[in-house]
GUROBA-187537 format. One record per residue: residue number from 1; x, y, z of N, C-alpha, C in turn; residue in one letter; chain. Coordinates in nm, 4 decimals. Layout:
    i        nX        nY        nZ       caX       caY       caZ        cX        cY        cZ  aa  ch
  NUM         X         Y         Z         X         Y         Z         X         Y         Z   A   A
...
//
This chain:
    i        nX        nY        nZ       caX       caY       caZ        cX        cY        cZ  aa  ch
    1    0.0829   -0.1190    0.0000    0.0000    0.0000    0.0000    0.0875    0.1257    0.0000   M   A
    2    0.1964    0.1228    0.0731    0.2856    0.2396    0.0756    0.3495    0.2631   -0.0601   R   A
    3    0.3727    0.1551   -0.1342    0.4283    0.1721   -0.2690    0.3275    0.2426   -0.3588   S   A
    4    0.1997    0.2216   -0.3336    0.0960    0.2923   -0.4097    0.1041    0.4410   -0.3807   I   A
    5    0.1232    0.4777   -0.2549    0.1361    0.6192   -0.2198    0.2582    0.6808   -0.2868   L   A
    6    0.3684    0.6079   -0.2890    0.4891    0.6559   -0.3558    0.4637    0.6763   -0.5047   R   A
    7    0.3933    0.5826   -0.5645    0.3614    0.5910   -0.7068    0.2714    0.7118   -0.7356   E   A
    8    0.1733    0.7344   -0.6501    0.0844    0.8498   -0.6659    0.1635    0.9794   -0.6541   I   A
    9    0.2525    0.9855   -0.5573    0.3353    1.1055   -0.5398    0.4282    1.1277   -0.6589   D   A
   10    0.4880    1.0206   -0.7075    0.5780    1.0317   -0.8229    0.5025    1.0773   -0.9474   D   A
   11    0.3839    1.0218   -0.9673    0.3023    1.0606   -1.0822    0.2656    1.2098   -1.0747   E   A
   12    0.2285    1.2537   -0.9557    0.1962    1.3947   -0.9355    0.3163    1.4837   -0.9686   Y   A
   13    0.4333    1.4467   -0.9195    0.5538    1.5264   -0.9454    0.5845    1.5344   -1.0949   E   A
   14    0.5708    1.4224   -1.1652    0.5953    1.4227   -1.3095    0.4965    1.5134   -1.3818   R   A
   15    0.3678    1.5008   -1.3489    0.2656    1.5843   -1.4124    0.2896    1.7321   -1.3820   E   A
   16    0.3226    1.7624   -1.2575    0.3454    1.9010   -1.2171    0.4635    1.9611   -1.2925   R   A
   17    0.5731    1.8875   -1.2994    0.6905    1.9384   -1.3704    0.6621    1.9577   -1.5188   E   A
   18    0.5880    1.8645   -1.5768    0.5526    1.8772   -1.7171    0.4692    2.0037   -1.7410   N   A
   19    0.3718    2.0269   -1.6561    0.2887    2.1467   -1.6699    0.3690    2.2735   -1.6455   L   A
   20    0.4558    2.2709   -1.5485    0.5389    2.3890   -1.5202    0.6282    2.4239   -1.6388   R   A
   21    0.6764    2.3210   -1.7075    0.7638    2.3443   -1.8231    0.6863    2.3888   -1.9467   R   A
   22    0.5678    2.3337   -1.9672    0.4974    2.3538   -2.0934    0.3980    2.4693   -2.0945   T   A
   23    0.3391    2.5007   -1.9812    0.2407    2.6094   -1.9800    0.3095    2.7439   -1.9612   L   A
   24    0.2627    2.8460   -2.0323    0.3195    2.9796   -2.0100    0.2780    3.0313   -1.8726   P   A
   25    0.3565    3.1203   -1.8176    0.3219    3.1794   -1.6884    0.1956    3.2623   -1.7051   N   A
   26    0.0914    3.2188   -1.6405   -0.0375    3.2877   -1.6518   -0.1309    3.2361   -1.5439   S   A
   27   -0.2489    3.2942   -1.5407   -0.3509    3.2467   -1.4469   -0.3918    3.1038   -1.4785   N   A
   28   -0.3895    3.0688   -1.6067   -0.4253    2.9323   -1.6464   -0.3270    2.8327   -1.5854   V   A
   29   -0.2005    2.8646   -1.5902   -0.0984    2.7766   -1.5324   -0.1206    2.7629   -1.3825   K   A
   30   -0.1432    2.8739   -1.3147   -0.1652    2.8712   -1.1703   -0.2879    2.7873   -1.1355   Y   A
   31   -0.3983    2.8094   -1.2064   -0.5221    2.7339   -1.1785   -0.5037    2.5852   -1.2081   R   A
   32   -0.4347    2.5552   -1.3178   -0.4127    2.4154   -1.3542   -0.3290    2.3443   -1.2486   T   A
   33   -0.2226    2.4088   -1.2031   -0.1375    2.3488   -1.0996   -0.2135    2.3354   -0.9672   L   A
   34   -0.2974    2.4317   -0.9361   -0.3786    2.4252   -0.8141   -0.4776    2.3090   -0.8204   T   A
   35   -0.5422    2.2924   -0.9352   -0.6373    2.1812   -0.9508   -0.5657    2.0465   -0.9467   M   A
   36   -0.4466    2.0398   -1.0076   -0.3682    1.9167   -1.0051   -0.3318    1.8789   -0.8617   L   A
   37   -0.2898    1.9780   -0.7838   -0.2529    1.9511   -0.6443   -0.3729    1.9045   -0.5638   K   A
   38   -0.4881    1.9691   -0.5828   -0.6093    1.9307   -0.5103   -0.6496    1.7874   -0.5454   A   A
   39   -0.6422    1.7538   -0.6739   -0.6764    1.6184   -0.7178   -0.5797    1.5170   -0.6573   R   A
   40   -0.4526    1.5523   -0.6559   -0.3508    1.4638   -0.5979   -0.3779    1.4397   -0.4492   H   A
   41   -0.4026    1.5464   -0.3755   -0.4257    1.5325   -0.2316   -0.5503    1.4500   -0.2023   L   A
   42   -0.6549    1.4695   -0.2811   -0.7778    1.3931   -0.2610   -0.7541    1.2447   -0.2902   Q   A
   43   -0.6875    1.2184   -0.4007   -0.6589    1.0803   -0.4382   -0.5712    1.0129   -0.3330   R   A
   44   -0.4704    1.0838   -0.2872   -0.3777    1.0301   -0.1877   -0.4495    1.0047   -0.0548   R   A
   45   -0.5353    1.0969   -0.0157   -0.6073    1.0842    0.1108   -0.6936    0.9582    0.1129   E   A
   46   -0.7532    0.9244   -0.0003   -0.8336    0.8018   -0.0064   -0.7491    0.6794    0.0286   N   A
   47   -0.6294    0.6721   -0.0259   -0.5415    0.5587    0.0041   -0.4902    0.5634    0.1477   Y   A
   48   -0.4638    0.6811    0.1997   -0.4173    0.6930    0.3385   -0.5258    0.6418    0.4332   V   A
   49   -0.6514    0.6772    0.4057   -0.7618    0.6287    0.4893   -0.7724    0.4768    0.4832   R   A
   50   -0.7595    0.4209    0.3628   -0.7645    0.2760    0.3492   -0.6507    0.2090    0.4256   E   A
   51   -0.5323    0.2630    0.4126   -0.4158    0.2079    0.4818   -0.4342    0.2159    0.6332   L   A
   52   -0.4838    0.3282    0.6810   -0.5085    0.3439    0.8250   -0.6106    0.2412    0.8741   S   A
   53   -0.7156    0.2223    0.7964   -0.8188    0.1258    0.8362   -0.7616   -0.0146    0.8394   A   A
   54   -0.6784   -0.0502    0.7421   -0.6156   -0.1818    0.7419   -0.5242   -0.2014    0.8620   L   A
   55   -0.4445   -0.0994    0.8910   -0.3539   -0.1089    1.0051   -0.4299   -0.1174    1.1367   L   A
   56   -0.5388   -0.0413    1.1488   -0.6201   -0.0454    1.2701   -0.6856   -0.1833    1.2898   D   A
   57   -0.7282   -0.2432    1.1795   -0.7952   -0.3741    1.1901   -0.6959   -0.4851    1.2252   S   A
   58   -0.5675   -0.4626    1.1990   -0.4662   -0.5626    1.2313   -0.4192   -0.5514    1.3763   Q   A
   59   -0.4473   -0.4395    1.4389   -0.3999   -0.4171    1.5767   -0.4817   -0.4916    1.6791   A   A
//
């Protein structure tokens, strides 16, 4: 499960760097990066909750 979190983080970093390189500096770039971060955090949080629940059930 932790490898999934690492993969999600790595994917986010790759997407973010790609957008930072390719989009011109503008409000569109800022909004796009903000939406990407929000999507990443939401996706990651779902897995963190699942991992926590699994760990709690094993205790």
